[in-house]
N, C-alpha and C positions, 0 to 999 in steps of 0.2 A: 504494500500500500504506500510505502514511502516513495517508491519510484513513480507511482501514479500521481502522488501529490506534487512531485517535482515536475512531471509532465504538465500537470494542471497549472502550476505556477509559471512555467515557461510559455504555455499557451496564452495565459493571461497577459504576459509581457508582450508577446507577439500581437495580441489584440490591441494593446496600447500603441504599438508601433504602426499598425495599420491605420489607426485613427489619426495619428500624426501625419502619415502619408496622405490620408484623405484631406486633412486640413490644408496641406501644401497644395494639392490639386484644386481645392476649393478656392484658395487664395489666387492661384493662377487664373482660374475661371473668372473670378471677380475682376482681376486686372485686365483680362481680355475683353470685358464688357466696356471698359473705358478707353483702351488703346486699340487701334486697328491692327489686327494680325490676320494671318492666313486662315482660311476656313478649314484647311486640313489640320492645322494645329488645334483649333477649337474642337473639331471632331475627335481628335486623339485624346484631348483632355476629358471630354465628355464620356468617351468610351472607358477610359481608365477610372473615372469617377464611378461609373456604373459597376465595373468589375470590382473595385475596392468596396463599394457599398454592399454588394452581395457577399463578398468575402468577409466583411466585418459582421454582417448579419449571421452568416452561417458559422463563423468562428465563435461568436457570442452564444449562439444556440448550443454549440458543442460544449462550451465551457459550462453553461448552466446545467446541461444534462450530465456532464461528467462530475460536476460538483454534487448533484443530487445522488448519483450512483455511488460516489465516494462516501457521502454521508450515510447512505443505507448500508454499505458494506463494512465500513470501519466503525460505525456507530459514533462518530465524532462529527458534529455539525461543521460543515464548511460553508459558512455564510458569506465571508468576505469576498471570495471570487464571484459569487452571484451578485452581490451588491455592486462591486466594482464594474462588472460586466453590464449590469443594467444602467449604471451611470454613464458608461461609455456609449451605450446604445441611445440614451437620451441626448447626449451631446451630438452624436452622429445625426440623429433625427432633426435636432434643432438647426444644425449647420445646413442640412439638406433643405429644410423649409426656408431658411434665410436666403440661400442661394437661389432657390426657385422664385421667391418673392422679388429679389433684386433683378433677376433675369426678366421676369414678367414686367416689372416696373420700368426697366430701361428699354426693353424692346417694344412693349405695347403702351406704356404710359399709364397714368391713373385715370380712372373713370368712376363717377359716382352717379347714383340714381339709375333707374332703368329707362328704357325708352318709353314713350307714351304712345 
C-alpha cells in the first residue's frame, strides 16, 4: 500500500503540473485575443487546451477513484488528495469559463436585452 500511496502522490503532483501547463496555454490564448497572430497558431493552442482539459479531467477522476480505493483497502482515510484534486478541478473550470467569456466578449461584443 505504501507504493500505491507514492503513486497517488506522484499522480497528484502531475495533476498540478498539468494545471500549470493549462494556465500557460490559457495565458497564450488571452494574449492572442489582443495581438494579431496566425490562425494556425490559434488552432494549435486551442487544440492543446482541449487535450490538456480532458487530461486534467481524466487524471483528476483517476486520483479520486484511487484515493477512494486506497481508503477502502488500507482503512486509512485519504482525504487530502481528493480535496486537492477537487480544488484543482474548480480552478480549471473557472479558468475555462473566464477564457470563454473573454473570447465571446472580444469576438462578439456585449449585448443586453432581447430583440423585440
